[in-house]
C-alpha positions in Angstrom: 0.3 0.0 -0.4 3.1 2.8 1.0 3.6 1.8 -2.2 2.0 2.5 -4.2 0.3 5.7 -3.0 4.1 6.9 -3.2 4.0 6.8 -7.0 2.2 10.5 -8.1 1.0 8.5 -12.0 -2.6 7.0 -11.1 -0.7 4.7 -14.1 2.2 3.5 -11.9 1.5 -0.7 -12.3 0.9 -0.6 -16.2 4.2 1.7 -16.2 6.3 -0.8 -13.4 4.8 -3.5 -14.9 6.5 -2.4 -18.2 9.7 -1.7 -16.8 10.5 -4.9 -14.8 8.8 -7.8 -16.7 10.2 -7.2 -20.6 13.6 -7.7 -21.3 15.9 -7.0 -24.3 18.5 -9.3 -25.8 21.0 -9.4 -28.8 20.5 -13.4 -31.4 21.3 -14.8 -33.9 19.6 -13.4 -37.4 18.1 -16.5 -38.0 16.0 -16.9 -34.6 11.7 -16.5 -35.1 9.7 -15.4 -32.7 8.9 -18.9 -31.2 12.8 -19.5 -31.7 12.5 -17.2 -29.4 10.2 -18.0 -26.6 11.8 -21.9 -27.5 15.1 -20.6 -25.6 13.3 -18.1 -23.0 10.5 -20.0 -21.4 12.6 -22.2 -19.1 12.4 -18.8 -16.5 8.5 -18.4 -16.2 5.6 -17.5 -18.7 6.0 -15.3 -21.0 3.5 -13.3 -21.9 5.1 -11.6 -26.3 8.8 -11.8 -28.0 9.1 -9.6 -30.3 11.6 -9.6 -32.6 13.5 -6.6 -34.6 13.3 -5.5 -38.3 14.7 -3.9 -40.3 11.6 -1.6 -41.7 13.1 -1.6 -45.4 13.9 -5.3 -46.0 12.0 -7.0 -43.0 15.1 -8.8 -41.8 15.9 -9.2 -38.2 18.6 -7.3 -36.9 19.9 -9.0 -34.1 17.8 -7.6 -31.6 14.2 -8.6 -29.6 12.5 -8.4 -26.4 11.0 -11.0 -23.9 8.3 -9.8 -22.0 7.5 -12.5 -18.4 4.1 -12.3 -16.1 6.4 -11.2 -13.3 9.0 -9.1 -12.0 10.9 -12.1 -10.8 10.4 -14.3 -14.3 12.8 -11.3 -15.7 15.5 -11.2 -13.6 15.9 -15.0 -13.6 16.4 -14.6 -17.6 18.3 -12.3 -17.1 20.3 -13.9 -14.5 20.4 -17.6 -16.0 20.2 -16.9 -19.6 23.1 -17.6 -22.2 26.0 -14.8 -21.7 25.7 -14.1 -25.5 22.4 -12.5 -24.5 23.7 -10.2 -23.3 19.7 -9.3 -21.9 19.0 -6.4 -19.8 15.8 -4.7 -19.1 14.1 -3.4 -21.4 13.0 0.8 -21.5 9.8 1.2 -21.1 7.6 1.4 -24.6 7.5 5.2 -24.2 11.3 5.9 -25.9 11.1 4.8 -29.5 13.3 1.4 -29.9 15.6 2.9 -31.9 16.6 4.8 -29.6 17.5 2.6 -27.1 18.7 0.4 -29.8 21.6 3.1 -30.3 22.5 4.0 -26.7 23.1 0.3 -25.5 24.3 -1.4 -28.8 24.7 1.1 -31.4 28.3 2.5 -31.1 29.8 -0.1 -28.8 31.2 2.3 -26.7 30.8 0.4 -24.1 28.0 3.0 -21.8 25.6 2.0 -20.0 22.3 2.5 -20.7 19.7 5.4 -20.0 16.5 5.9 -18.3 15.3 3.2 -15.5 17.6 0.4 -17.2 18.4 -1.9 -13.8 22.3 -2.3 -15.2 23.1 -5.7 -14.7 23.3 -8.5 -17.7 25.9 -10.7 -17.6 28.3 -10.3 -20.2 31.4 -7.3 -17.9 31.9 -5.6 -21.8 28.1 -4.4 -21.4 27.5 -3.7 -18.5 27.6 -1.2 -15.7 30.6 -1.5 -13.9 33.3 -2.1 -15.7 36.2 -1.3 -11.9 38.1 1.1 -14.9 35.3 3.5 -15.5 35.9 6.3 -12.9 32.4 7.5 -13.9 29.9 4.1 -11.5 30.1 5.1 -7.8 29.1 1.7 -6.3 29.5 -2.0 -7.0 26.0 -4.1 -6.9 26.6 -6.4 -4.6 23.4 -8.7 -2.1 24.0 -6.8 0.4 22.2 -3.6 1.3 22.8 0.0 3.4 19.4 1.0 4.2 20.0 5.0 6.5 16.9 7.1 7.7 16.8 9.9 10.1 14.4 8.2 12.0 15.0 5.1 14.0 13.8 1.7 12.3 11.6 -1.1 13.9 13.0 -4.0 13.5 9.9 -6.0 12.0 8.6 -3.3 9.8 11.9 -2.7 7.7 11.4 -6.3 7.2 8.2 -6.3 6.5 9.0 -4.2 3.6 12.4 -5.0 2.4 10.6 -8.7 2.3 8.3 -7.4 -0.1 11.3 -8.4 -2.5 11.2 -12.6 -3.0 15.0 -13.8 -1.7 15.9 -11.3 2.0 17.9 -12.9 4.7 18.6 -11.1 6.5 17.4 -7.6 7.8 19.8 -6.2 11.4 19.1 -2.9 12.3 20.8 -0.8 14.8 21.0 2.1 16.0 23.6 5.4 16.6 22.1 7.2 20.5 23.4 10.0 19.6 21.9 11.3 16.3 18.7 8.4 17.1 18.4 8.0 13.1 18.2 4.5 11.6 20.4 2.8 10.0 20.4 -1.5 9.1 22.3 -4.0 6.7 19.7 -6.2 4.4 20.9 -8.8 2.0 19.3 -11.0 -0.6 20.0 -14.6 -1.5 21.0 -13.0 -5.3 22.5 -9.5 -6.8 18.8 -9.3 -8.6 16.8 -9.3 -5.9 18.6 -6.1 -4.3 19.3 -4.4 -7.4 15.2 -5.3 -8.3 14.9 -3.4 -3.9 17.5 -0.5 -4.1 15.5 0.4 -7.3 12.7 0.0 -5.7 12.3 1.7 -2.4 15.7 3.9 -2.5 14.0 7.5 -1.9 11.2 5.5 -0.9 9.3 7.4 1.9 9.0 4.9 5.2 7.0 6.0 7.4 5.7 8.8 4.7 7.6 11.9 4.4 11.0 10.0 6.1 13.1 9.4 3.1 15.2 5.9 3.4 18.2 6.4 1.3 19.7 2.7 -0.3 22.8 1.9 -0.8 25.1 -1.5 -1.7 27.7 -3.0 0.7 30.6 -4.7 -0.3 30.0 -8.6 0.6 33.5 -10.1 -0.5 31.9 -11.0 -4.0 32.3 -10.4 -7.3 30.8 -7.0 -9.0 31.6 -7.8 -12.1 29.3 -11.4 -11.6 
């Protein structure tokens, strides 16, 4: 309920579904939509598949979309599919596919995709977390730090982050000098942590108190 109320748009559910259930993949140009569905149906229930084609010749560009019914299924497909597909979350349809293709694949300049894309894909040269790129501020991990100007209640914070599947533990700490809230959250997979950060960073809980959510090093290889 809090998440729903925090969205200004009345049609936020459709927007969220579009942002979190549709993935963008690189495929052989010989693939049909049925081939694409066959390769990705093992990760969840597919709503539709589509292949991007040249408007003039009708030939495949070697790029496609797969939309799942649930965000968790899209996340699983991105994590587990063959790295040659270079799967990422797709831009919402309100951004043209041509500009998205250009941003992400067009110039082969290893720039990160723009907009509301979760930057994990399984292929290091197409990810936005390369160590040599100084503009990247943080590395992905399964562990999150949550900071608030108000103290947390363990059970409430656990219930909030447990909305995202895979929560392993929630450790609430309190600074006796400032009375602010601090907690460490850990998920079973990096995909869950990324999703939780994407959904809950800046979220007001309780209303009027904005949460700050960042990644914490957990000792794993962030390039994965």
